[in-house]
C-alpha positions as CSV (number, residue, x, y, z in Angstrom):
1,M,-16.1,19.6,-6.1
2,A,-13.4,17.0,-6.7
3,E,-11.1,15.9,-4.3
4,L,-7.8,13.8,-4.1
5,V,-8.1,11.6,-1.2
6,F,-5.3,9.2,-0.1
7,F,-6.3,6.0,1.6
8,S,-3.5,4.4,3.5
9,G,-3.0,1.6,5.5
10,T,-0.5,-1.4,6.2
11,M,-0.6,-4.7,3.9
12,D,-3.6,-6.6,4.7
13,S,-5.3,-3.6,5.8
14,G,-8.1,-3.8,3.0
15,K,-6.6,-1.1,0.7
16,S,-7.4,-2.9,-2.7
17,T,-10.4,-4.3,-1.6
18,L,-11.7,-0.8,-0.9
19,A,-10.5,0.7,-4.1
20,L,-12.4,-2.5,-6.0
21,Q,-15.2,-1.7,-4.3
22,M,-15.3,2.0,-4.7
23,E,-15.0,1.6,-8.3
24,H,-18.0,-0.6,-8.4
25,N,-19.9,1.9,-6.2
26,H,-19.4,4.7,-8.8
27,R,-20.0,2.7,-11.9
28,A,-23.2,1.7,-10.2
29,R,-24.0,5.2,-9.9
30,G,-23.5,5.9,-13.7
31,K,-19.8,7.3,-13.2
32,A,-17.2,6.3,-15.7
33,G,-13.7,6.2,-14.5
34,L,-10.5,4.7,-14.9
35,V,-8.5,2.3,-12.8
36,F,-4.6,2.2,-12.4
37,T,-2.2,0.2,-10.4
38,K,1.4,-0.5,-10.4
39,L,3.6,-3.8,-9.5
40,D,0.2,-5.4,-8.1
41,R,1.3,-8.9,-6.5
42,A,-0.7,-10.6,-9.2
43,G,0.8,-9.3,-12.1
44,A,1.0,-6.3,-14.8
45,A,-2.1,-4.3,-15.4
46,V,-4.6,-6.1,-12.9
47,L,-6.0,-4.6,-9.5
48,S,-6.6,-7.6,-7.1
49,S,-7.3,-8.2,-3.6
50,R,-6.2,-11.1,-1.0
51,L,-9.8,-11.9,-0.6
52,G,-9.7,-13.0,-4.2
53,L,-11.2,-10.3,-6.2
54,S,-9.4,-8.9,-9.2
55,R,-10.1,-6.8,-12.5
56,G,-8.2,-5.4,-15.1
57,A,-6.2,-2.1,-14.9
58,I,-4.1,0.3,-16.2
59,E,-0.4,-0.3,-15.3
60,V,1.4,2.8,-14.4
61,T,4.7,2.7,-15.7
62,D,7.5,5.5,-14.7
63,G,7.0,7.2,-18.3
64,L,3.0,7.4,-17.7
65,D,1.7,11.0,-17.8
66,F,-1.8,11.2,-16.1
67,W,-2.8,14.4,-17.0
68,E,-2.2,13.6,-20.9
69,R,-3.8,10.5,-20.2
70,V,-7.0,11.8,-19.1
71,V,-7.0,14.9,-21.4
72,S,-6.5,13.1,-24.5
73,L,-9.7,10.8,-23.4
74,I,-11.8,13.7,-22.6
75,T,-10.5,15.2,-26.0
76,E,-11.8,12.2,-27.7
77,G,-15.2,12.6,-26.3
78,H,-15.2,9.9,-23.6
79,R,-16.2,10.7,-20.1
80,V,-13.6,10.6,-17.1
81,D,-15.4,11.2,-13.8
82,F,-13.1,9.7,-11.2
83,L,-9.8,7.8,-10.8
84,V,-9.1,5.0,-8.7
85,C,-5.2,4.6,-8.2
86,D,-4.1,1.4,-6.4
87,E,-0.3,0.8,-4.9
88,A,-0.1,4.9,-5.3
89,Q,3.1,4.4,-3.1
90,F,5.1,3.0,-6.2
91,Y,3.8,6.7,-8.1
92,S,6.4,9.4,-8.6
93,P,6.3,12.4,-6.9
94,A,5.6,14.2,-10.3
95,Q,2.9,11.6,-10.9
96,I,1.0,12.6,-7.5
97,D,1.6,16.3,-8.9
98,Q,-0.1,15.1,-12.1
99,L,-2.9,13.8,-10.4
100,A,-3.7,16.7,-8.2
101,R,-3.8,18.8,-11.1
102,I,-6.4,16.5,-12.8
103,V,-8.4,17.1,-9.5
104,D,-8.0,21.1,-9.6
105,E,-8.3,21.7,-13.2
106,L,-10.5,18.7,-14.6
107,D,-12.9,18.2,-11.6
108,V,-12.2,14.6,-11.6
109,D,-12.2,12.9,-8.3
110,V,-8.9,10.9,-7.7
111,F,-9.0,7.9,-4.9
112,A,-5.3,7.0,-4.1
113,F,-4.5,4.0,-2.2
114,G,-1.1,2.9,-1.0
115,I,1.0,2.1,1.9
116,M,2.6,5.1,3.6
117,A,6.3,3.7,4.8
118,D,8.4,0.9,3.5
119,F,10.2,-1.9,5.3
120,R,12.5,0.3,6.8
121,T,9.8,2.6,8.2
122,Q,10.6,5.4,5.7
123,L,8.0,7.1,3.8
124,F,7.6,6.3,0.1
125,P,8.1,9.2,-2.4
126,G,4.7,8.7,-3.6
127,S,3.0,8.7,-0.2
128,R,4.9,11.5,0.9
129,R,3.9,13.5,-1.7
130,L,0.3,12.4,-1.3
131,V,0.3,13.6,2.2
132,E,1.8,16.7,1.1
133,L,-1.2,17.3,-1.5
134,A,-4.1,15.4,-0.8
135,D,-7.5,17.2,0.4
136,R,-7.9,13.9,3.0
137,V,-5.9,11.4,3.9
138,Q,-7.8,8.6,5.5
139,V,-6.5,5.6,7.5
140,L,-8.2,2.5,6.8
141,Q,-10.5,1.4,9.7
142,V,-10.0,-2.1,9.0
143,E,-7.1,-3.2,11.3
144,A,-4.1,-5.3,10.2
145,L,-2.7,-7.8,13.3
146,C,0.6,-8.4,14.5
147,W,1.3,-11.8,15.4
148,C,0.9,-11.0,18.9
149,G,-2.5,-9.5,18.5
150,R,-1.7,-6.0,18.4
151,R,-2.7,-3.5,16.0
152,A,0.1,-4.0,13.2
153,T,1.5,-0.5,12.3
154,H,4.6,-1.4,10.1
155,N,5.5,-3.6,7.3
156,A,8.5,-5.9,7.8
157,R,10.5,-7.7,4.8
158,V,11.5,-11.0,5.5
159,L,14.3,-13.2,3.6
160,D,14.1,-16.8,4.2
161,G,12.5,-16.4,7.7
162,V,14.7,-13.4,8.7
163,M,13.8,-9.9,9.0
164,V,16.0,-7.4,7.2
165,T,16.0,-3.7,7.2
166,E,18.4,-3.1,4.2
167,G,18.1,-3.4,0.5
168,D,16.0,-1.8,-2.5
169,Q,12.9,0.1,-1.3
170,V,11.0,-1.4,-3.8
171,V,10.7,-5.4,-3.8
172,V,7.5,-6.9,-5.0
173,G,6.4,-9.9,-2.7
174,D,3.4,-10.9,-0.7
175,T,2.3,-11.8,2.8
176,A,1.4,-15.4,1.9
177,R,4.3,-17.6,3.2
178,G,6.2,-19.9,0.8
179,T,5.5,-17.8,-2.2
180,G,9.3,-16.7,-2.7
181,V,12.4,-15.5,-1.5
182,V,10.6,-12.1,-0.5
183,E,8.0,-12.3,1.9
184,Y,6.2,-9.5,3.9
185,E,4.8,-9.2,7.5
186,V,2.8,-6.8,9.1
187,L,4.1,-6.1,12.9
188,C,3.2,-4.0,15.9
189,R,5.7,-1.1,16.3
190,R,7.5,-2.9,19.3
191,H,8.2,-6.4,17.4
192,H,9.2,-4.4,14.2
193,Q,11.5,-2.5,16.6
194,R,12.6,-5.7,17.7
195,R,13.1,-7.9,14.4
196,M,10.6,-10.2,16.2
197,T,8.7,-11.8,13.3
198,S,6.3,-14.9,14.0
199,H,8.8,-17.0,12.5
200,A,11.5,-15.6,15.3
201,A,8.7,-15.6,17.9
202,R,8.1,-19.4,17.2
203,A,11.9,-20.4,17.0
204,A,12.1,-18.5,20.4
205,A,9.0,-20.2,22.1
206,L,10.8,-23.8,21.2
207,S,14.2,-22.9,22.7
208,P,14.6,-22.5,26.5
209,D,17.5,-19.8,26.3
210,V,15.9,-17.2,24.1
211,L,13.2,-14.9,25.2
212,P,10.9,-13.4,22.5
213,F,12.0,-9.9,23.5
214,D,15.2,-8.1,25.1
215,L,15.3,-7.8,28.7
216,A,17.4,-4.7,30.5
217,P,19.5,-5.9,33.1
218,V,18.0,-5.2,36.7
219,E,20.5,-3.9,38.9
220,G,21.2,-6.3,42.0
221,T,20.8,-9.6,40.4
């Protein structure tokens, strides 16, 4: 039976790499599928991995109806055995409903890949709907690491080296330094709550007056 599977993880956890691998594996077994993405860092209509792999994809616009797209292809005689849907956190809840309907009524597997929460630690609407509807939610086993070496669990937005917690939910950026005004960094919960990015930690380490964390006063001192 077909399934709706949501593969989730922070940035740098290999979601897009896995999406490309799964698409390759299914095609190698003679299956026919479609690849979708939205707001990929490499530009429109491309699914890219930070490892340097990429392939063409269908760009998901706000007006795209997955159900109509797949039904139209099947009606024209095309086979559709699976869908690979990258950057699924950016899809609308209605589009996630369409993907679930494709699984249930057309028996087409849907593999969705995306970030669970934004830089404010709030769930993306698309990710929330996937958690509500998916047959399975799988957290990727490749762990992204915070600058301190702990497992990274949160995505931080960085502007000019300073972590911010306000702003539009969707702003495209990357984890590479010097790529533009907006950058992202993966952090453990501790350092996300303290707004301690790698840049801030380095600056603190160079200053004799600033510690890389807040210390509560101890009574009697």
